[in-house]
C-alpha positions as CSV (number, residue, x, y, z in Angstrom):
1,M,57.9,134.0,107.4
2,N,60.1,136.8,108.7
3,I,63.4,138.0,107.1
4,R,65.5,136.5,110.0
5,F,64.2,133.0,109.4
6,K,64.7,133.3,105.6
7,V,68.3,134.4,106.1
8,L,69.0,131.6,108.6
9,T,67.4,129.0,106.2
10,L,69.6,130.3,103.4
11,K,72.7,130.1,105.5
12,L,72.0,126.5,106.5
13,I,71.3,125.5,102.9
14,T,74.5,127.2,101.8
15,T,76.5,125.5,104.5
16,G,75.0,122.1,103.7
17,F,75.7,122.6,100.0
18,L,79.3,123.6,100.7
19,L,79.8,120.6,102.9
20,V,78.5,118.2,100.1
21,A,80.6,120.0,97.5
22,F,83.7,119.8,99.6
23,S,83.1,116.1,100.3
24,L,82.8,115.3,96.6
25,F,85.9,117.4,95.8
26,S,87.9,115.8,98.5
27,K,86.9,112.3,97.5
28,T,87.7,112.9,93.9
29,F,91.1,114.5,94.3
30,L,92.3,113.2,97.6
31,I,91.5,109.5,96.9
32,S,92.6,109.7,93.3
33,G,95.9,111.1,94.5
34,F,96.4,108.1,96.8
35,K,95.3,105.8,94.0
36,E,98.0,107.2,91.7
37,V,100.7,106.6,94.4
38,E,99.4,103.1,95.0
39,Q,99.6,102.3,91.3
40,E,103.2,103.7,91.2
41,E,104.1,101.4,94.1
42,V,102.6,98.4,92.4
43,L,104.5,99.2,89.2
44,S,107.7,99.6,91.2
45,N,107.2,96.3,92.9
46,T,106.4,94.5,89.6
47,E,109.5,96.0,88.0
48,V,111.6,94.6,90.8
49,L,110.2,91.1,90.1
50,L,111.0,91.4,86.4
51,E,114.5,92.7,87.1
52,T,115.1,89.8,89.5
53,F,113.9,87.3,87.0
54,N,116.0,88.9,84.2
55,S,119.1,88.8,86.5
56,M,118.7,85.1,86.8
57,I,118.9,84.8,83.1
58,S,121.7,87.3,82.7
59,L,124.2,85.6,85.0
60,P,125.4,82.1,84.0
61,E,126.8,81.7,87.5
62,T,123.4,82.2,88.9
63,M,122.0,79.6,86.5
64,K,124.5,77.1,87.7
65,L,123.6,77.7,91.3
66,L,120.0,77.2,90.4
67,N,120.8,73.9,88.7
68,L,120.6,73.6,84.9
69,D,118.1,71.4,83.1
70,Y,119.7,71.7,79.6
71,F,123.3,72.2,78.5
72,A,124.6,72.0,74.9
73,F,127.6,72.9,72.8
74,Y,127.4,74.1,69.2
75,N,130.0,74.7,66.5
76,L,130.3,78.0,64.6
77,K,127.7,76.8,62.1
78,G,125.2,76.2,64.9
79,E,125.5,72.4,64.6
80,V,125.2,70.4,67.8
81,I,128.5,69.0,69.2
82,S,127.2,67.8,72.5
83,Q,124.0,68.2,74.5
84,R,122.7,66.9,77.9
85,S,119.3,67.0,79.6
86,Y,118.9,66.3,83.3
87,D,115.7,65.6,85.1
88,R,116.2,67.0,88.7
89,S,112.9,65.4,90.0
90,L,114.1,61.9,88.9
91,S,117.9,62.7,89.5
92,K,118.9,61.2,86.1
93,F,119.9,62.2,82.6
94,T,117.1,62.2,80.0
95,A,116.6,62.6,76.3
96,F,117.4,66.2,75.1
97,P,114.1,67.8,73.9
98,T,113.8,67.9,70.1
99,S,111.7,71.0,70.5
100,I,114.9,72.9,71.5
101,G,116.7,71.6,68.5
102,R,113.9,72.9,66.2
103,I,114.3,76.4,67.7
104,L,118.1,76.5,67.8
105,Q,118.8,75.5,64.3
106,P,122.0,76.2,62.3
107,G,122.0,79.7,60.9
108,S,119.3,81.0,63.3
109,K,119.8,84.4,65.0
110,F,120.6,82.6,68.3
111,F,124.1,82.1,66.9
112,S,124.4,85.6,65.4
113,F,126.2,88.2,67.6
114,E,126.9,91.8,67.1
115,K,130.4,93.1,67.9
116,D,129.5,94.2,71.5
117,E,127.1,91.4,72.3
118,V,128.2,88.8,74.9
119,S,125.1,86.7,75.0
120,H,121.5,86.1,73.9
121,K,119.2,85.5,76.8
122,G,115.6,85.4,77.7
123,V,112.7,82.9,77.8
124,L,111.4,80.3,75.5
125,K,108.2,78.3,75.4
126,I,108.5,74.7,74.5
127,P,106.1,71.7,75.0
128,E,108.1,70.7,78.0
129,G,107.5,74.1,79.7
130,L,108.8,77.6,80.0
131,L,112.6,77.9,79.8
132,M,115.0,80.6,80.9
133,F,118.1,80.4,78.7
134,S,121.4,81.9,77.8
135,V,123.4,81.4,74.6
136,R,127.0,82.6,74.7
137,P,130.0,82.4,72.4
138,V,132.8,80.2,73.6
139,H,136.2,81.9,73.5
140,N,139.7,80.8,74.5
141,S,141.0,80.9,78.0
142,K,142.0,84.6,77.6
143,S,138.4,85.5,76.4
144,N,139.7,87.1,73.3
145,G,139.8,86.4,69.6
146,P,137.0,84.9,67.5
147,P,134.6,82.5,69.1
148,K,135.2,78.7,68.9
149,G,131.6,77.8,69.1
150,Y,128.5,78.4,71.3
151,V,127.1,77.1,74.6
152,L,123.4,76.9,75.6
153,M,122.4,76.9,79.3
154,A,118.8,76.6,80.2
155,R,116.4,75.5,82.9
156,T,112.7,75.1,83.4
157,V,110.8,77.9,85.0
158,G,108.7,76.3,87.7
159,A,107.6,76.7,91.3
160,D,111.2,76.7,92.5
161,V,112.0,79.8,90.4
162,A,109.0,81.6,91.8
163,K,110.1,80.6,95.3
164,K,113.6,82.0,94.7
165,I,112.2,85.3,93.4
166,S,109.9,85.5,96.4
167,E,112.9,85.0,98.8
168,I,114.9,87.7,97.0
169,T,112.1,90.3,96.8
170,G,110.0,89.4,99.8
171,R,106.9,89.3,97.6
172,S,104.5,86.4,96.8
173,V,105.2,85.4,93.2
174,S,103.6,83.0,90.7
175,F,103.6,82.5,87.0
176,E,100.4,82.4,84.8
177,S,99.8,81.7,81.2
178,P,99.2,84.8,79.0
179,S,95.8,83.5,77.9
180,A,94.7,82.8,81.5
181,A,95.9,86.3,82.6
182,A,94.0,88.0,79.7
183,Q,90.9,86.0,80.3
184,L,90.7,86.2,84.1
185,H,92.0,89.7,84.6
186,G,91.5,91.4,81.2
187,I,95.1,92.6,80.9
188,D,96.5,93.9,77.6
189,L,99.4,91.5,76.7
190,Q,100.9,94.2,74.5
191,K,101.7,96.2,77.6
192,K,104.7,95.2,79.7
193,F,103.0,95.9,83.1
194,A,99.5,95.8,84.5
195,H,97.7,96.3,87.8
196,I,94.4,94.8,88.8
197,E,92.2,95.9,91.8
198,V,91.1,92.5,93.3
199,S,89.4,93.9,96.4
200,N,89.5,96.8,98.8
201,D,92.5,95.1,100.5
202,T,94.4,93.5,97.7
203,M,95.9,94.5,94.3
204,L,97.7,92.4,91.7
205,G,100.8,93.5,89.9
206,M,101.7,91.7,86.6
207,A,104.6,91.7,84.2
208,V,104.3,90.2,80.8
209,L,107.2,88.0,79.8
210,T,108.0,87.9,76.0
211,D,110.3,85.3,74.4
212,F,113.3,85.8,72.2
213,F,110.9,86.5,69.3
214,N,108.9,89.1,71.3
215,V,105.9,86.8,71.8
216,P,104.1,86.8,75.2
217,V,104.8,83.4,76.8
218,S,104.1,84.0,80.5
219,V,103.0,86.5,83.1
220,I,104.7,87.1,86.5
221,K,102.1,87.9,89.1
222,T,102.4,89.2,92.6
223,E,99.7,90.1,95.2
224,L,100.1,93.3,97.2
225,P,98.2,94.8,100.1
226,R,96.5,98.1,99.4
227,K,98.1,99.9,102.3
228,I,98.3,103.3,100.6
229,M,94.6,103.3,99.7
230,Q,93.7,102.2,103.2
231,I,95.6,105.1,104.6
232,G,94.0,107.5,102.0
233,K,90.5,106.4,102.9
234,A,91.2,106.6,106.6
235,S,92.6,110.2,106.1
236,Y,89.5,111.1,104.1
237,S,87.2,109.7,106.7
238,K,88.9,111.6,109.5
239,T,88.9,114.8,107.5
240,M,85.2,114.6,106.7
241,T,84.4,113.8,110.3
242,F,86.3,116.9,111.5
243,I,84.7,119.1,108.9
244,T,81.2,117.7,109.5
245,T,81.6,118.3,113.3
246,I,82.7,121.9,112.7
247,T,79.8,122.5,110.3
248,I,77.3,121.2,112.8
249,L,78.7,123.5,115.5
250,I,78.5,126.5,113.2
251,A,74.9,125.6,112.3
252,L,74.0,125.3,116.0
253,V,75.5,128.7,116.7
254,M,73.6,130.2,113.8
255,L,70.3,128.6,115.1
256,H,71.0,130.0,118.6
């Protein structure tokens, strides 16, 4: 074996090694970079869903437009003055759930407000379903002076709420129980947001909803296409095709 053949063989082996090394390096850092961007996009979209849901709770006017299921007045002690429950599916008034009465009891923190607080709002889980609610002090017509009592406005969180959020955000939205989300997707319910890779084309974004007592009661879920990762993989494929072609040409020149 002459020296020229040895040198040529060494150059080809070195070129092949460099090609493999560059391929692994590119795949590790290029694809991981696209993956980080994808995760940030999923988080951003999930945050928008949560903000949209919270805005529905924050604004009583919005709740009225969405049709209330439960409405009640309380005195300053938190005792019931009047309460109504309306079944929208049957279009008639029904018995007010005793489960709400067991939660909103006289002396509870629902009726305790700091100086700058204008409402208590959030979600509650009762046997009848998941509720979005707002408890606000009732003031005089000038909205000043000490409160005269309190008002509760609440509605059931169902498919119509998911549909409304979908219309606002342009994303598919559904609600899932915390236990199902933890079992099916393995998410940590102590973390506010989660992302799950379903397939090469789809990713799930999830936001954990906690109730007034900071207990997980539901999970907002949205399905998102993995466009960024698809672009990243396509870019990686094109880059490697170009580099491989150049390497082969260099090898042919060396052989010649």
